[in-house]
C-alpha positions as CSV (number, residue, x, y, z in Angstrom):
1,M,-19.5,-19.8,5.7
2,A,-23.6,-19.1,5.9
3,V,-26.3,-19.1,3.7
4,K,-29.8,-17.3,4.4
5,N,-33.0,-17.6,2.4
6,K,-33.9,-13.7,1.3
7,A,-36.7,-14.9,-0.3
8,D,-40.6,-15.5,0.5
9,V,-40.4,-19.3,-0.5
10,A,-38.8,-22.1,0.3
11,I,-35.5,-23.1,-1.8
12,E,-34.3,-27.2,-2.3
13,N,-31.4,-28.5,-4.4
14,Y,-30.6,-24.9,-4.9
15,P,-26.7,-24.2,-5.8
16,V,-25.2,-20.8,-4.9
17,L,-22.4,-19.3,-5.5
18,I,-19.7,-18.8,-3.2
19,I,-16.1,-17.0,-3.8
20,V,-13.3,-17.8,-1.1
21,D,-9.8,-16.7,-0.7
22,R,-7.5,-19.7,-1.5
23,D,-4.7,-18.5,1.0
24,E,-7.2,-18.7,3.8
25,L,-8.6,-22.4,2.3
26,L,-4.2,-23.4,2.5
27,K,-4.0,-21.9,6.0
28,D,-6.8,-23.9,7.2
29,G,-4.7,-27.3,5.7
30,V,-7.2,-27.1,2.8
31,D,-5.8,-28.0,-0.8
32,P,-8.5,-26.7,-3.4
33,S,-8.0,-29.6,-5.6
34,G,-9.0,-31.9,-2.9
35,M,-12.0,-30.8,-0.7
36,C,-15.1,-31.5,0.4
37,V,-18.2,-28.8,1.3
38,V,-20.5,-30.3,4.3
39,D,-23.1,-28.7,6.7
40,S,-22.5,-28.3,10.4
41,A,-24.0,-31.9,11.0
42,G,-20.6,-33.0,8.5
43,N,-23.0,-34.3,5.7
44,P,-21.4,-34.0,2.2
45,L,-22.9,-31.3,-0.2
46,A,-22.6,-31.6,-3.5
47,F,-20.7,-28.7,-4.9
48,W,-18.6,-28.0,-8.2
49,V,-15.0,-25.9,-8.5
50,I,-15.2,-23.7,-11.4
51,P,-12.4,-24.8,-12.9
52,Q,-11.1,-22.0,-14.5
53,T,-10.7,-19.9,-10.7
54,L,-8.7,-23.6,-9.2
55,N,-5.5,-21.9,-9.2
56,T,-6.3,-17.8,-9.0
57,S,-6.6,-16.1,-5.7
58,K,-9.7,-16.5,-5.0
59,V,-11.3,-20.1,-6.1
60,A,-15.3,-20.5,-6.9
61,M,-17.8,-22.8,-6.2
62,Y,-21.1,-23.9,-6.5
63,V,-22.6,-25.6,-3.6
64,A,-26.0,-27.1,-3.0
65,I,-28.5,-26.2,-0.7
66,P,-30.4,-28.9,0.4
67,Y,-33.6,-27.0,1.6
68,L,-34.3,-23.6,3.6
69,A,-37.6,-22.2,4.1
70,P,-37.8,-18.7,4.1
71,G,-35.9,-16.8,5.9
72,E,-33.7,-19.6,7.5
73,Q,-30.3,-20.0,7.1
74,T,-27.4,-22.7,7.2
75,T,-23.9,-22.8,7.7
76,L,-21.4,-24.5,5.6
77,Y,-17.6,-25.5,6.0
78,I,-14.7,-26.9,3.2
79,V,-12.7,-29.7,4.7
80,S,-10.2,-31.5,3.2
81,G,-10.7,-34.3,1.2
82,S,-11.7,-36.4,-2.4
83,C,-15.3,-35.5,-2.8
84,E,-16.7,-36.3,-6.3
85,Q,-17.5,-33.5,-8.4
86,R,-20.2,-33.8,-10.8
87,P,-22.0,-30.3,-11.6
88,E,-24.2,-32.8,-14.3
89,D,-26.1,-33.7,-11.1
90,L,-25.8,-30.1,-9.6
91,F,-27.5,-28.4,-12.1
92,I,-31.1,-28.6,-14.2
93,F,-29.2,-28.7,-17.4
94,F,-24.9,-28.5,-17.6
95,D,-22.4,-29.0,-20.4
96,D,-18.9,-27.9,-20.9
97,F,-18.7,-29.1,-24.4
98,K,-16.9,-31.9,-24.4
99,R,-18.7,-32.6,-27.6
100,L,-21.0,-30.2,-29.2
101,D,-24.3,-33.1,-28.4
102,P,-27.3,-32.3,-31.5
103,S,-30.0,-34.3,-28.8
104,R,-28.9,-30.6,-26.7
105,W,-28.2,-28.4,-29.3
106,I,-28.9,-26.9,-32.7
107,I,-27.0,-24.7,-35.3
108,V,-28.6,-21.2,-36.8
109,S,-27.3,-18.7,-38.9
110,S,-28.9,-16.5,-40.8
111,P,-28.0,-16.2,-44.9
112,R,-25.4,-14.0,-45.1
113,V,-22.9,-15.3,-42.4
114,F,-20.6,-17.4,-43.9
115,N,-17.2,-19.6,-43.3
116,V,-18.6,-20.3,-40.1
117,T,-17.1,-22.7,-37.3
118,V,-18.7,-24.0,-34.8
119,R,-16.8,-26.7,-32.9
120,A,-17.1,-28.4,-29.5
121,G,-14.0,-29.8,-27.6
122,R,-12.2,-27.6,-24.6
123,G,-15.4,-25.1,-24.9
124,L,-17.4,-24.1,-27.7
125,Y,-15.9,-22.4,-30.5
126,L,-17.9,-19.9,-32.9
127,S,-17.1,-18.2,-35.4
128,G,-18.6,-16.6,-38.6
129,M,-18.2,-13.6,-40.9
130,F,-21.0,-11.5,-41.1
131,A,-21.0,-9.9,-44.4
132,D,-24.3,-8.0,-44.5
133,T,-26.6,-6.3,-40.9
134,Q,-28.7,-8.1,-38.5
135,Q,-27.1,-11.5,-39.2
136,Y,-26.6,-14.0,-35.9
137,L,-25.0,-17.0,-35.5
138,K,-26.1,-19.1,-32.9
139,V,-26.3,-22.6,-30.6
140,L,-30.0,-23.1,-29.2
141,S,-30.5,-25.4,-26.4
142,Q,-33.8,-27.3,-25.7
143,P,-36.8,-25.7,-23.6
144,F,-36.6,-24.7,-20.4
145,T,-39.6,-23.4,-17.9
146,P,-39.1,-20.3,-15.4
147,P,-38.0,-19.5,-13.5
148,L,-34.7,-20.6,-13.9
149,A,-31.1,-19.0,-14.2
150,V,-28.6,-19.5,-16.9
151,D,-25.1,-19.1,-16.1
152,A,-22.2,-18.9,-18.5
153,L,-18.2,-18.1,-18.6
154,V,-17.3,-16.4,-21.9
155,T,-14.4,-15.5,-24.2
156,P,-15.1,-12.8,-26.5
157,L,-12.2,-13.1,-28.8
158,T,-12.5,-10.0,-31.2
159,G,-14.3,-6.8,-30.6
160,F,-16.3,-5.7,-33.5
161,D,-20.1,-5.9,-32.6
162,H,-21.8,-8.7,-30.3
163,D,-19.0,-11.2,-30.1
164,A,-20.2,-13.0,-27.4
165,C,-24.0,-13.4,-26.3
166,L,-26.0,-15.1,-23.8
167,D,-29.6,-15.3,-25.1
168,V,-32.6,-16.6,-22.8
169,Y,-35.3,-16.2,-25.7
170,V,-39.2,-17.3,-25.2
171,L,-39.8,-20.1,-26.6
172,G,-40.9,-20.1,-30.3
173,T,-39.3,-16.3,-31.1
174,E,-35.8,-17.8,-31.1
175,G,-35.0,-18.2,-34.4
176,A,-35.1,-14.7,-35.5
177,H,-32.1,-12.0,-34.8
178,P,-32.5,-11.1,-31.0
179,S,-33.6,-7.5,-32.0
180,E,-37.0,-9.3,-33.1
181,A,-37.2,-12.3,-30.6
182,R,-38.0,-11.6,-27.1
183,G,-36.0,-12.6,-24.0
184,A,-33.1,-11.3,-21.7
185,Y,-30.1,-10.6,-22.7
186,I,-26.2,-10.1,-21.7
187,H,-23.9,-9.3,-24.8
188,A,-20.2,-8.6,-24.6
189,W,-20.6,-6.0,-27.4
190,G,-17.6,-4.3,-29.3
191,W,-18.2,-1.0,-31.6
192,G,-18.5,-2.4,-35.0
193,S,-15.1,-1.6,-36.3
194,P,-13.3,-4.1,-38.0
195,L,-10.1,-3.1,-36.3
196,N,-11.5,-2.7,-33.1
197,T,-10.6,-4.9,-29.9
198,S,-12.4,-3.8,-27.4
199,G,-16.0,-3.4,-26.3
200,T,-18.6,-2.7,-23.8
201,I,-21.2,-5.3,-22.0
202,A,-24.8,-4.7,-22.8
203,W,-28.2,-5.9,-20.8
204,Y,-31.2,-6.6,-23.4
205,R,-35.0,-6.7,-22.9
206,V,-36.9,-7.5,-25.7
207,A,-40.4,-7.5,-24.6
208,G,-42.4,-5.8,-27.2
209,P,-41.0,-3.7,-30.5
210,P,-38.9,-1.4,-30.9
211,G,-39.5,1.9,-29.6
212,S,-41.8,1.0,-26.9
213,A,-40.9,1.0,-23.3
214,E,-40.7,-2.9,-23.3
215,F,-37.9,-2.7,-25.3
216,L,-34.6,-2.0,-23.7
217,W,-31.8,-2.6,-26.3
218,D,-27.8,-1.7,-25.9
219,V,-28.3,-0.9,-22.2
220,T,-24.7,-0.3,-20.9
221,T,-25.7,1.5,-17.3
222,W,-26.2,-0.9,-14.7
223,E,-27.3,-0.6,-11.5
224,E,-25.1,-1.9,-9.2
225,G,-21.6,-1.1,-11.4
226,G,-22.8,2.0,-13.3
227,S,-21.2,2.3,-16.4
228,S,-20.0,-0.5,-18.1
229,P,-16.1,-0.9,-17.7
230,V,-14.4,-1.7,-21.2
231,W,-13.3,-4.9,-22.3
232,E,-10.6,-6.4,-24.4
233,A,-10.4,-9.0,-26.7
234,G,-9.6,-12.2,-25.2
235,E,-10.8,-11.4,-21.2
236,T,-13.2,-14.0,-19.8
237,F,-16.8,-13.4,-17.9
238,L,-19.3,-14.8,-16.3
239,F,-22.7,-13.4,-17.6
240,R,-25.6,-14.8,-15.4
241,I,-29.4,-14.2,-16.2
242,G,-32.4,-15.1,-14.0
243,V,-35.4,-15.0,-15.2
244,C,-39.2,-15.5,-13.3
245,A,-42.5,-13.4,-13.3
246,E,-41.5,-10.4,-10.9
247,G,-38.6,-9.9,-13.4
248,V,-35.0,-11.1,-14.5
249,R,-31.8,-10.0,-13.0
250,Y,-28.6,-9.9,-14.7
251,E,-24.8,-10.4,-13.2
252,V,-21.5,-10.2,-15.1
253,Y,-18.6,-11.2,-13.5
254,R,-14.8,-10.9,-14.6
255,L,-11.8,-13.5,-14.4
256,S,-8.9,-12.9,-13.6
257,E,-5.5,-14.2,-11.7
258,E,-7.3,-13.0,-9.0
259,G,-10.5,-15.4,-9.8
260,L,-13.7,-14.0,-9.9
261,E,-15.1,-10.5,-8.9
262,R,-18.8,-9.0,-9.6
263,I,-18.4,-6.1,-11.7
264,L,-22.0,-5.4,-13.0
265,A,-25.7,-6.0,-11.7
266,N,-28.9,-5.1,-13.2
267,W,-33.0,-5.8,-12.3
268,N,-35.5,-5.6,-14.9
269,G,-39.1,-6.1,-13.8
270,L,-40.4,-6.9,-16.9
271,G,-41.0,-10.9,-16.1
272,I,-40.7,-14.2,-18.1
273,L,-43.6,-16.6,-17.4
274,N,-43.4,-18.8,-20.6
275,E,-41.1,-21.4,-21.8
276,T,-37.2,-19.9,-22.6
277,V,-34.5,-21.1,-24.6
278,I,-30.7,-20.5,-24.3
279,G,-29.1,-19.3,-27.1
280,L,-25.1,-18.9,-27.6
281,G,-24.1,-16.9,-30.6
282,Q,-22.8,-13.5,-31.9
283,E,-24.4,-11.1,-34.3
284,C,-24.4,-8.3,-35.6
285,G,-26.7,-4.9,-36.3
286,G,-25.9,-2.3,-38.7
287,A,-22.2,-3.1,-39.0
288,Y,-20.8,-5.7,-41.1
289,G,-17.9,-7.3,-42.9
290,F,-16.0,-8.6,-40.3
291,T,-15.4,-12.2,-38.3
292,Q,-16.3,-12.3,-35.4
293,R,-14.9,-15.5,-32.8
294,A,-15.8,-16.5,-29.6
295,V,-15.3,-19.5,-26.9
296,F,-18.3,-21.0,-24.3
297,H,-16.0,-22.7,-21.5
298,W,-19.6,-23.8,-20.3
299,V,-22.8,-23.0,-19.5
300,A,-25.2,-23.7,-16.6
301,V,-29.4,-24.1,-15.9
302,R,-30.8,-23.7,-12.5
303,P,-33.5,-22.9,-9.8
304,Y,-33.8,-19.2,-9.3
305,V,-35.6,-17.1,-6.7
306,H,-35.6,-13.5,-6.2
307,P,-34.2,-12.5,-4.6
308,E,-31.1,-15.1,-4.6
309,P,-29.8,-16.7,-1.3
310,R,-27.6,-14.2,0.6
311,V,-24.0,-15.6,0.9
312,E,-21.2,-14.6,3.6
313,V,-17.9,-16.3,3.7
314,G,-16.0,-16.5,7.4
315,V,-19.4,-16.4,9.8
316,E,-21.6,-19.1,10.9
317,R,-24.4,-16.8,11.2
318,I,-25.3,-13.6,9.0
319,V,-26.8,-11.0,11.3
320,E,-28.2,-8.4,9.3
321,S,-28.9,-4.6,10.7
322,P,-31.8,-2.4,10.9
323,L,-30.4,-0.4,8.2
324,E,-29.5,-2.7,5.6
325,P,-32.2,-2.5,3.6
326,I,-31.4,1.4,3.3
327,L,-27.9,1.0,2.4
328,E,-29.0,-1.5,-0.6
329,F,-31.4,1.0,-1.5
330,L,-28.8,4.2,-1.6
331,S,-26.1,1.3,-3.3
332,K,-27.9,1.5,-6.6
333,P,-26.7,4.8,-8.7
334,A,-30.4,5.1,-10.4
335,N,-31.2,5.1,-6.4
336,Q,-28.6,7.4,-5.8
337,M,-29.7,10.0,-8.5
338,L,-33.1,9.7,-7.2
339,V,-31.6,10.8,-3.7
340,A,-29.9,13.3,-5.1
341,W,-33.1,14.9,-7.0
342,S,-35.1,14.7,-4.0
343,V,-32.7,16.1,-1.7
344,A,-32.1,19.3,-4.6
345,I,-36.2,19.8,-4.9
346,L,-36.5,19.7,-0.8
347,A,-33.8,22.3,-0.4
348,I,-35.3,24.5,-3.0
349,S,-39.3,24.1,-1.7
350,L,-37.0,25.6,2.2
351,I,-35.8,28.4,0.0
352,F,-39.0,29.3,-1.4
353,V,-40.9,28.6,1.7
354,A,-38.7,30.8,3.6
355,K,-39.1,33.8,1.4
356,M,-42.7,33.6,1.6
357,L,-42.3,33.8,5.3
358,R,-39.8,36.7,5.3
359,G,-42.1,38.5,2.7
360,G,-45.2,37.5,5.2
361,R,-43.4,39.2,7.9
362,R,-42.3,42.5,5.9
363,R,-46.3,43.0,5.2
364,L,-47.3,42.5,8.7
365,K,-44.5,45.4,9.5
366,G,-45.5,47.5,6.7
C-alpha cells in the first residue's frame, strides 16, 4: 500500500487510517490477529488494529508514518509476525476506558439531568434522564492545542435527541451547553420523541452567536454523502473531527459486519486556533422527558494536517491523473449544484444572445 503527503507541510509520526480486505490478507498468508506493518526497508512501524474490526470483512488499522515531506510518498507492507500494538504510543492521547481516569476526565452535567450513570470498563457508558430543555451530560478531557484530530468510536443506544456526541470545544467555553459553547461537533441526533429509536447524523460549527453566519447547528447535509442516512439505536460509528487554522474536517464511518465504511464527510472553513477540550456525552434541545444512553468505545487524539495523507491499498505507488482535482471538485454535492446552476445560466445566456442576433438580422433585412 502507498501513502502520499498531500499537505504543504511535512508530517512526522502521523497515524493514518488504513482499511484492508481480510480475504486479501489471508491469501497472502497473513492472519489479522498476528501481523506487522513494515516500510520498504523492512523496518517495523507502530500500528494499532481497531479491535472492533478484527473479525469483519475489512480490517481497519492506524499506522504511524515516521516522516514525509510535502508531496513525498512511501510504501508499506503487511507481513506475518507478532508485533506489539500500543495505541498509547501511537497517538497523542488514547483511552479505551478500561477505567475512568480522573486525571484525564471530569464529569459535568446540568441541574435537570437525573439518574446519571457514568461507567467505564468495556468502553464508557453514559446515561441520564433529561427532565428539561437545554440540558447536557458529558465527560471533558484535558486541554489540547490544535492542529489536531479527534477520533471516537461511538454507539448510540437510544434515538431520542442528541444521544451520542463528540464535541471539540474551545477551552473556556466547554462548561456550557454546546449551543452556547464554541467548537466543532458531530452528533448522533435522534428526533426528540420518547418512543423513537432512530435518528440522523449532524455536524456543527459554533463560532458565533445563534443567527449569525458562524453558528451552524443540526446540519444534516454533507459535502460527501449528501443527506445523512437514518441510523438505528445500537449501530456503531467512527466520528472523526480534524481542526486547524484553515478549518474543520468532519468524517463519519459506519461499522458493520463488512467493517468500517466512510459514509459522510464535510469541510468547513471556520478554523480553530485556541486550545481545545474533548467532550463525550449527550444533550437535549427543546425536547425532554426521556433517558438517553450511549457507549464510547475509545477515543484517540492525533496530529492533523489538511488535506490528510492519501492512502491507496494494493499499490506500491500513487499515480495521480491531471484531471483528479477537477474530479474531486465535481464529486461534492455542493459543487455539483454550483456547476448545474452555472450550466443553466450559460444555456439561458446563449439562448438570449441567439435571440438578439436573430432579431438584429431581421432588422438589417427590413
